[in-house]
KEKE-3310 file (N, C-alpha, C; in steps of 0.2 Angstrom, whole numbers, plus 5000, padded with zeros to 4 digits):
npx = (5004:5010:5019:5011:5004:5015:5019:5007:5007:5019:5015:5005:5012:5020:5009:5005:5017:5018:5006:5008:5019:5017:5017:5030:5040:5035:5034:5048:5052:5044:5050:5063:5061:5055:5042:5025:5013:4999:4990:4989:4987:4993:5007:5009:5006:5016:5027:5026:5027:5040:5047:5045:5049:5062)
npy = (4994:5006:5008:5010:5022:5031:5031:5036:5049:5054:5054:5063:5074:5076:5078:5091:5098:5097:5103:5116:5120:5118:5124:5128:5118:5107:5109:5109:5097:5088:5091:5087:5073:5070:5068:5068:5080:5075:5073:5082:5074:5062:5065:5069:5057:5049:5055:5053:5039:5038:5044:5035:5022:5022)
npz = (5000:5004:4994:4983:4986:4987:4973:4967:4973:4967:4954:4954:4958:4946:4937:4942:4940:4926:4921:4925:4918:4904:4890:4887:4890:4883:4869:4866:4870:4862:4850:4851:4853:4841:4841:4835:4838:4844:4855:4870:4882:4878:4877:4890:4897:4891:4896:4910:4910:4905:4916:4927:4923:4919)
capx = (5000:5014:5022:5006:5003:5021:5018:5002:5010:5024:5011:5001:5017:5021:5003:5005:5022:5017:5001:5011:5025:5015:5019:5037:5044:5032:5036:5055:5053:5042:5054:5069:5060:5052:5035:5020:5009:4992:4986:4993:4987:4998:5013:5009:5007:5023:5032:5026:5030:5047:5050:5044:5052:5069)
capy = (5000:5012:5010:5013:5029:5035:5032:5041:5055:5056:5055:5069:5080:5077:5082:5098:5102:5097:5108:5123:5121:5115:5126:5130:5112:5102:5110:5107:5090:5085:5092:5083:5066:5069:5066:5072:5082:5073:5075:5083:5069:5057:5067:5068:5050:5046:5058:5049:5032:5038:5045:5030:5016:5023)
capz = (5000:5004:4987:4978:4988:4984:4966:4966:4975:4962:4948:4955:4957:4939:4934:4943:4936:4918:4920:4926:4913:4898:4883:4886:4889:4879:4863:4865:4871:4857:4844:4852:4852:4835:4841:4832:4844:4843:4861:4876:4886:4876:4878:4897:4899:4889:4901:4916:4909:4905:4922:4931:4920:4915)
cpx = (5004:5017:5017:5005:5009:5020:5013:5004:5015:5020:5008:5006:5019:5015:5004:5011:5021:5012:5004:5016:5023:5018:5026:5041:5041:5034:5044:5056:5050:5046:5060:5067:5057:5045:5030:5015:5002:4988:4991:4993:4992:5005:5014:5010:5014:5028:5032:5029:5038:5051:5050:5048:5058:5073)
cpy = (5006:5014:5013:5020:5033:5036:5036:5048:5058:5058:5062:5075:5081:5080:5089:5102:5102:5103:5115:5125:5118:5117:5126:5123:5107:5103:5108:5100:5086:5085:5088:5076:5065:5066:5070:5073:5081:5076:5076:5078:5063:5058:5067:5061:5047:5049:5054:5042:5032:5040:5039:5024:5017:5018)
cpz = (5000:4998:4983:4980:4986:4977:4964:4968:4970:4956:4949:4955:4950:4935:4935:4940:4929:4917:4921:4921:4906:4892:4882:4885:4884:4872:4861:4866:4865:4851:4845:4851:4845:4835:4838:4838:4842:4849:4867:4881:4885:4878:4886:4900:4897:4894:4908:4916:4909:4911:4927:4929:4917:4917)
residu = (UNK:UNK:UNK:UNK:UNK:UNK:UNK:UNK:UNK:UNK:UNK:UNK:UNK:UNK:UNK:UNK:UNK:UNK:UNK:UNK:UNK:UNK:UNK:UNK:UNK:UNK:UNK:UNK:UNK:UNK:UNK:UNK:UNK:UNK:UNK:UNK:UNK:UNK:UNK:UNK:UNK:UNK:UNK:UNK:UNK:UNK:UNK:UNK:UNK:UNK:UNK:UNK:UNK:UNK)
# end
């Protein structure tokens, strides 16, 4: 249970950080990775998965 709570806490922190810094970082990140910007949610989920499972 504690591990799950910790992961949810980290994910919520990432949500807040991404929402506060959406336009500036996402443009540069998508250009660096060569991603097509379809959905901000897709980019956000890929960011979370990249941070959790590096």
